[in-house]
C-alpha positions, 0 to 999 in steps of 0.5 A: 900506895893505897891513895894511888891506888884509889886516885886511878878507881876514881879517874876510870869511872868518873872519865866514862860519865865524862865523856857519856855528858858530853855525849849527851850535850852533843844529842841536844846541839844537833838537835837544836841545830835541825829546829834552827835550819828548818827555822831558816828553810821555813822562812826563805821559803816566803821569799825572804833574805837570808840574814832576815832569816837567820835574824828573825830564827835567832829572835833579832 
């Protein structure tokens, strides 16, 4: 019974920590997405086709 209580307590601590880690990962993904969109718009401004802009911004 004691072990069950310890496991439950541990799960209640690990769960919020995992959710915070996931949220921070999404923040990083949002920054990278904004950077990519700005790159594509900048290259498209030079009258390049969209496909060429995406290829340039992905490093291809």
